[in-house]
Structure formats: C-alpha cells, structure tokens
MARSEFI-757647 format. One line per 3 residues: number of its first residue (from 1); their letters; for each residue x, y, z negated of C-alpha. Coordinates in steps of 0.05 Angstrom, whole numbers. Example, Ala and Ser with C-alpha at 12.3 -4.5 7.8 and 13.67 -1.06 7.14 Angstrom:
2
1> AS> 246:-90:-156 ~ 273:-21:-143
% end
This chain:
387
1> XXX> 1224:2033:-2527 ~ 1222:1983:-2471 ~ 1256:1917:-2481
4> XXX> 1314:1903:-2435 ~ 1320:1830:-2410 ~ 1384:1799:-2437
7> XXX> 1412:1787:-2367 ~ 1408:1863:-2353 ~ 1438:1883:-2420
10> XXX> 1509:1897:-2394 ~ 1480:1939:-2338 ~ 1435:1976:-2387
13> XXX> 1494:1992:-2432 ~ 1536:2014:-2373 ~ 1481:2059:-2348
16> XXX> 1468:2089:-2417 ~ 1541:2105:-2428 ~ 1549:2134:-2359
19> XXX> 1490:2180:-2367 ~ 1518:2204:-2433 ~ 1580:2230:-2399
22> XXX> 1589:2302:-2380 ~ 1581:2315:-2306 ~ 1649:2311:-2271
25> XXX> 1636:2376:-2236 ~ 1646:2423:-2296 ~ 1604:2459:-2347
28> XXX> 1528:2461:-2343 ~ 1498:2524:-2315 ~ 1451:2564:-2360
31> XXX> 1425:2617:-2313 ~ 1352:2600:-2299 ~ 1357:2631:-2229
34> XXX> 1406:2578:-2208 ~ 1376:2519:-2170 ~ 1398:2449:-2190
37> XXX> 1414:2392:-2143 ~ 1417:2325:-2178 ~ 1467:2276:-2148
40> XXX> 1462:2203:-2168 ~ 1532:2173:-2166 ~ 1526:2097:-2163
43> XXX> 1598:2072:-2163 ~ 1643:2016:-2188 ~ 1671:2044:-2253
46> XXX> 1684:1975:-2283 ~ 1693:1906:-2252 ~ 1729:1881:-2191
49> XXX> 1729:1947:-2152 ~ 1738:1996:-2210 ~ 1806:2018:-2186
52> XXX> 1774:2045:-2123 ~ 1711:2072:-2157 ~ 1747:2113:-2210
55> XXX> 1790:2146:-2156 ~ 1730:2162:-2113 ~ 1693:2193:-2172
58> XXX> 1754:2237:-2188 ~ 1759:2261:-2116 ~ 1685:2279:-2116
61> XXX> 1695:2314:-2183 ~ 1752:2357:-2155 ~ 1710:2380:-2096
64> XXX> 1651:2400:-2141 ~ 1697:2434:-2191 ~ 1724:2478:-2136
67> XXX> 1653:2493:-2113 ~ 1627:2512:-2181 ~ 1687:2556:-2194
70> XXX> 1656:2603:-2142 ~ 1593:2609:-2186 ~ 1544:2591:-2131
73> XXX> 1469:2600:-2134 ~ 1458:2524:-2129 ~ 1489:2478:-2181
76> XXX> 1504:2405:-2165 ~ 1494:2361:-2226 ~ 1524:2291:-2223
79> XXX> 1489:2232:-2257 ~ 1543:2178:-2256 ~ 1523:2105:-2262
82> XXX> 1567:2043:-2264 ~ 1546:1988:-2216 ~ 1599:1941:-2247
85> XXX> 1623:1923:-2177 ~ 1562:1880:-2162 ~ 1505:1885:-2113
88> XXX> 1454:1869:-2167 ~ 1484:1923:-2212 ~ 1482:1974:-2156
91> XXX> 1409:1961:-2140 ~ 1387:1961:-2213 ~ 1424:2025:-2228
94> XXX> 1398:2061:-2166 ~ 1326:2041:-2181 ~ 1334:2067:-2252
97> XXX> 1362:2136:-2236 ~ 1316:2145:-2175 ~ 1256:2141:-2222
100> XXX> 1283:2166:-2288 ~ 1331:2221:-2265 ~ 1294:2244:-2203
103> XXX> 1358:2250:-2163 ~ 1358:2287:-2097 ~ 1416:2249:-2067
106> XXX> 1455:2184:-2076 ~ 1529:2177:-2069 ~ 1530:2102:-2071
109> XXX> 1562:2040:-2044 ~ 1636:2037:-2057 ~ 1638:1970:-2022
112> XXX> 1597:1945:-1963 ~ 1561:1896:-2008 ~ 1538:1948:-2058
115> XXX> 1521:1998:-2003 ~ 1477:1946:-1970 ~ 1441:1936:-2036
118> XXX> 1425:2009:-2047 ~ 1412:2032:-1975 ~ 1343:2000:-1966
121> XXX> 1319:2030:-2032 ~ 1345:2099:-2013 ~ 1309:2095:-1946
124> XXX> 1243:2072:-1977 ~ 1247:2126:-2031 ~ 1266:2178:-1979
127> XXX> 1329:2196:-2017 ~ 1389:2213:-1974 ~ 1449:2168:-1988
130> XXX> 1522:2177:-1971 ~ 1570:2119:-1976 ~ 1642:2145:-1982
133> XXX> 1676:2079:-1967 ~ 1630:2023:-1943 ~ 1660:2005:-1875
136> XXX> 1610:1952:-1851 ~ 1578:1976:-1786 ~ 1506:1959:-1807
139> XXX> 1503:2005:-1868 ~ 1477:2066:-1830 ~ 1428:2023:-1791
142> XXX> 1382:2019:-1852 ~ 1353:2087:-1832 ~ 1364:2159:-1815
145> XXX> 1375:2179:-1887 ~ 1438:2137:-1894 ~ 1505:2172:-1880
148> XXX> 1578:2149:-1881 ~ 1642:2187:-1895 ~ 1692:2132:-1877
151> XXX> 1708:2097:-1812 ~ 1675:2030:-1794 ~ 1706:1961:-1796
154> XXX> 1706:1956:-1721 ~ 1749:2018:-1716 ~ 1803:1997:-1765
157> XXX> 1806:1925:-1741 ~ 1816:1948:-1669 ~ 1870:1998:-1690
160> XXX> 1911:1945:-1727 ~ 1901:1895:-1670 ~ 1927:1948:-1621
163> XXX> 1987:1960:-1666 ~ 2002:1886:-1668 ~ 1998:1873:-1594
166> XXX> 2020:1938:-1561 ~ 2069:1968:-1611 ~ 2096:1907:-1647
169> XXX> 2090:1862:-1585 ~ 2062:1802:-1624 ~ 2027:1748:-1585
172> XXX> 2015:1693:-1637 ~ 1974:1715:-1698 ~ 1938:1684:-1756
175> XXX> 1881:1706:-1802 ~ 1868:1694:-1876 ~ 1799:1719:-1897
178> XXX> 1753:1720:-1958 ~ 1695:1674:-1940 ~ 1650:1707:-1992
181> XXX> 1660:1779:-1969 ~ 1621:1811:-1911 ~ 1677:1863:-1909
184> XXX> 1731:1811:-1897 ~ 1690:1768:-1850 ~ 1671:1827:-1806
187> XXX> 1742:1853:-1802 ~ 1768:1784:-1784 ~ 1716:1775:-1729
190> XXX> 1732:1841:-1696 ~ 1807:1830:-1702 ~ 1802:1761:-1669
193> XXX> 1760:1789:-1612 ~ 1810:1846:-1600 ~ 1870:1799:-1601
196> XXX> 1837:1750:-1553 ~ 1814:1806:-1507 ~ 1887:1828:-1502
199> XXX> 1904:1758:-1477 ~ 1938:1735:-1541 ~ 1924:1678:-1589
202> XXX> 1899:1667:-1660 ~ 1939:1605:-1679 ~ 1906:1595:-1747
205> XXX> 1847:1622:-1785 ~ 1841:1602:-1858 ~ 1791:1623:-1912
208> XXX> 1794:1633:-1987 ~ 1746:1654:-2043 ~ 1758:1712:-2090
211> XXX> 1756:1663:-2149 ~ 1814:1623:-2121 ~ 1878:1622:-2163
214> XXX> 1923:1586:-2114 ~ 1930:1600:-2039 ~ 1987:1553:-2023
217> XXX> 1944:1504:-1982 ~ 1917:1557:-1935 ~ 1985:1591:-1929
220> XXX> 2019:1525:-1913 ~ 1971:1513:-1855 ~ 1987:1583:-1830
223> XXX> 2061:1572:-1838 ~ 2057:1507:-1797 ~ 2024:1546:-1740
226> XXX> 2085:1593:-1737 ~ 2049:1660:-1727 ~ 2087:1724:-1714
229> XXX> 2039:1763:-1758 ~ 1983:1747:-1807 ~ 1921:1791:-1816
232> XXX> 1894:1791:-1887 ~ 1832:1836:-1894 ~ 1824:1831:-1969
235> XXX> 1826:1869:-2035 ~ 1886:1883:-2079 ~ 1871:1831:-2133
238> XXX> 1873:1774:-2082 ~ 1932:1803:-2044 ~ 1977:1801:-2105
241> XXX> 1966:1726:-2113 ~ 1969:1713:-2038 ~ 2036:1748:-2030
244> XXX> 2064:1711:-2091 ~ 2044:1643:-2062 ~ 2070:1662:-1993
247> XXX> 2138:1677:-2023 ~ 2138:1610:-2060 ~ 2127:1570:-1996
250> XXX> 2175:1612:-1955 ~ 2126:1641:-1906 ~ 2167:1689:-1863
253> XXX> 2122:1735:-1822 ~ 2096:1806:-1815 ~ 2033:1820:-1855
256> XXX> 1975:1863:-1829 ~ 1918:1890:-1871 ~ 1859:1936:-1880
259> XXX> 1837:1992:-1926 ~ 1828:1944:-1984 ~ 1904:1946:-1989
262> XXX> 1902:2020:-2009 ~ 1900:2009:-2084 ~ 1962:2043:-2114
265> XXX> 1968:1988:-2167 ~ 1986:1938:-2113 ~ 2048:1978:-2096
268> XXX> 2068:2013:-2160 ~ 2065:1950:-2203 ~ 2107:1908:-2156
271> XXX> 2050:1861:-2138 ~ 2056:1867:-2063 ~ 2103:1839:-2012
274> XXX> 2170:1870:-1996 ~ 2166:1843:-1925 ~ 2150:1888:-1866
277> XXX> 2075:1901:-1867 ~ 2024:1948:-1838 ~ 1953:1965:-1860
280> XXX> 1898:2013:-1840 ~ 1875:2067:-1887 ~ 1835:2131:-1891
283> XXX> 1891:2174:-1920 ~ 1963:2178:-1942 ~ 1987:2234:-1989
286> XXX> 2050:2245:-1947 ~ 2015:2255:-1880 ~ 2044:2322:-1856
289> XXX> 1983:2366:-1855 ~ 1972:2430:-1896 ~ 1902:2410:-1918
292> XXX> 1929:2344:-1945 ~ 1987:2378:-1981 ~ 1938:2427:-2014
295> XXX> 1891:2371:-2034 ~ 1947:2330:-2065 ~ 1971:2391:-2104
298> XXX> 1902:2406:-2131 ~ 1888:2333:-2148 ~ 1954:2325:-2185
301> XXX> 1940:2389:-2224 ~ 1872:2363:-2247 ~ 1886:2289:-2259
304> XXX> 1962:2285:-2265 ~ 1968:2232:-2211 ~ 1975:2226:-2136
307> XXX> 1909:2215:-2099 ~ 1896:2151:-2062 ~ 1851:2138:-2002
310> XXX> 1788:2130:-2044 ~ 1801:2196:-2081 ~ 1807:2229:-2013
313> XXX> 1742:2198:-1989 ~ 1707:2222:-2052 ~ 1735:2292:-2041
316> XXX> 1712:2294:-1968 ~ 1643:2268:-1988 ~ 1638:2324:-2039
319> XXX> 1659:2376:-1987 ~ 1605:2353:-1939 ~ 1552:2353:-1993
322> XXX> 1573:2424:-2011 ~ 1567:2446:-1939 ~ 1497:2417:-1935
325> XXX> 1476:2449:-2001 ~ 1502:2517:-1980 ~ 1461:2512:-1916
328> XXX> 1395:2502:-1953 ~ 1355:2565:-1969 ~ 1333:2566:-2042
331> XXX> 1260:2569:-2019 ~ 1268:2500:-1987 ~ 1290:2466:-2051
334> XXX> 1219:2452:-2073 ~ 1229:2388:-2033 ~ 1303:2379:-2046
337> XXX> 1309:2309:-2016 ~ 1278:2329:-1949 ~ 1320:2392:-1947
340> XXX> 1384:2353:-1959 ~ 1367:2302:-1906 ~ 1356:2357:-1855
343> XXX> 1420:2394:-1876 ~ 1463:2332:-1874 ~ 1436:2311:-1806
346> XXX> 1451:2381:-1779 ~ 1523:2386:-1802 ~ 1575:2395:-1748
349> XXX> 1642:2361:-1746 ~ 1681:2370:-1811 ~ 1757:2367:-1813
352> XXX> 1770:2331:-1879 ~ 1833:2303:-1911 ~ 1813:2234:-1884
355> XXX> 1801:2259:-1812 ~ 1744:2288:-1773 ~ 1675:2268:-1800
358> XXX> 1609:2280:-1764 ~ 1546:2258:-1799 ~ 1503:2279:-1741
361> XXX> 1534:2225:-1698 ~ 1531:2168:-1748 ~ 1507:2115:-1699
364> XXX> 1566:2122:-1652 ~ 1616:2152:-1700 ~ 1689:2136:-1687
367> XXX> 1737:2164:-1737 ~ 1813:2169:-1736 ~ 1850:2116:-1776
370> XXX> 1916:2123:-1812 ~ 1966:2066:-1805 ~ 2011:2054:-1865
373> XXX> 2078:2018:-1858 ~ 2105:1980:-1917 ~ 2181:1981:-1923
376> XXX> 2217:1951:-1983 ~ 2151:1947:-2019 ~ 2134:2020:-2010
379> XXX> 2075:2044:-1967 ~ 2094:2102:-1921 ~ 2053:2141:-1871
382> XXX> 2066:2114:-1801 ~ 2017:2145:-1752 ~ 1944:2163:-1743
385> XXX> 1899:2140:-1686 ~ 1869:2191:-1640 ~ 1795:2175:-1651
% end
C-alpha cells in the first residue's frame, strides 16, 4: 500500500469514499456484450461549493437513469470524486482517476477555478472534458478536447448590464466583487465595460475576500456614492452576509447578480434580501416550456425536491454525453477517448432545459441567459435573452 502524504489525507479519504459509492446512473450491467463508457465525475461534493455540486451530480444522474432504462448497448459508468471545492483537490482527484480508473471522459470543473485546474491535465492526457458550469471564457481555450455546457461570463454580465441600463433605466451603478475569485473579477470587468460603453457610470467599485465576516466598510463606501443599483457577482455564502450588513447600514438600492446567486438555500432559508433584485441564471423551474415542466416533474419524482440551475446543467450535460455515446459505433470504442472527442465535436445544436447548446461552436458560443427577478425575497422567472 502506498503511503499518502498527510496533507493529501482528506483528499484521499474523499476519493476513497466517492469511489465506493454506487454509480448514480443505476444498476451495473452484467451482459458481456454491452460496452462500458467510464465517466470520471470530478465535482464539489463537500466544501464551499457543495450545494452546487450535489445538485449537478443529481441532474447528471437523472439523465443517465433515463438512458439506462432503455437498456442500451453502451453502458455509462460514473466514477464520482469529491474535489472538496478546491483547485488542488480537483487536480489531485483528476490525476488519480485518470490513471487508476482509466476513464474515457471527465465531467469536471463545477467552478471556473476547479475547471482551470483539470483542463490542462485533460488536454495532455487526451481525455475529453466537459464542464457543466464553469463560466470563465478561457476554460475552453485549453484545447480542442475541452467542452462547456453553460454560458460564459461575458454573456451573463452583458445581459444584466443591458437589463440595468435599457430596461431598468439606471445610470449610476456600483460593483462589489470578490478579489480572490476569477469568476467574480471577470464578471465585474465585463459589467463595468458594458455600463461604460452604454454611456453610464460606475460610481464605486469595492472588493472583499470570501473569508471576510463583515462587509459594512465596503457597503458604506458604496452607500456614500448613492448608486441606483449594485452588481454583486458572488456566491451564496457571501451574499447572505453582504445582504445582512447592507440592511444594517440602511443601503437602499436595487441589487444585481450572477449565477452564483442560484443556490436555493439563499432564498428558502431567508438569507437573501427582500429588496428588488435581478440575477442571471441558466434555468428556472417555472419557465413556461414543456421540456422544463417534464424535467422538473421527473427530478422531483427521483429526488423529492425542485431542481435548481446546477441540476439542470448536470442534466443537459448528461443528455449531450448520451447523444455522443449513441453516435459512436461499438467498433470504435477500442479507443473510447478519441471516439468521444470526435462525437462531442460533431454534435449539432441541442435544445436543453438550460437553452440551446452547441459544443461544435465552443470558441464563439453564445447561449441564452435567464434573468430572475426577486420580489419579496422570492426568485421568479422574468425573461430569457435571445442568444
């Protein structure tokens, strides 16, 4: 038995436990004529982003369960690994299952940071990788084997900036961003550029760190600038504390946000603001489309809860993988990784529950974005962009 360095022990334990779990896709196939595709799922099942990672895993599981119910001639086995919401954890876990489990495909990178850690490895190892939810524009630039299901930061930041200036008619805006997050920094940069291009003004731009426990100083500076709206591209843990401190100092404004706001816990546990707010997202369960209604019904039946945006992204990722797997002749599976890369690259536009996805146009991909309006502390579907 190889010794595990003490600093990697939590990761080792997380990986061991994850690999002992049953695949989320259903019972193992026993027919020897069935070809097996091994999918390495590197996701945040514990840690800061676990609320998103668990939902994404469940959405993927639902898609694969539906697929295996048809008793196909190719079985997709999931090898789930917990990256503990860290870049180091994601890289270590991906290296481990790439060599030990001989996976044909990665679904990895719940956040932009963890996706950026795994993508270079996937490209070097010639393993196709799909990130369901990493929105940073550079993720797919690591190579032709890297694919993305979600929209990019540039897309959602421009959509919310357009909402602020054209629909809400706001001309003085502020930004509060996480200085330690590439996700938050990138969104803030694009938002500022879009606001200034429209001829309007960013009257204040403050920063925070995810470890901060008090945000009153930054919020007081923003309050003094008297903005008509504040853009906060962050994650739900920080937002709960930010909104609480904003209420304490009496900051009266409209809040704007990004897909990090899409964690149900922020809204169901009364942690968010009751003030008028808008944020961009991939999905809302009440968007009036038959495909979404059917997905919500199936998800509730399997997990006894309403799906969030990350569950929807996991489901769409699963559907696209299934389409690629179905397109591969069994005779080509001797080199499963190469066959999957070719199949994924050749997929046409897919109408998913999160919008139209086209892996073959990853470099210039623009995807529609849902805008969610918060009224009395409840997120409601508002509209969807036309991209």
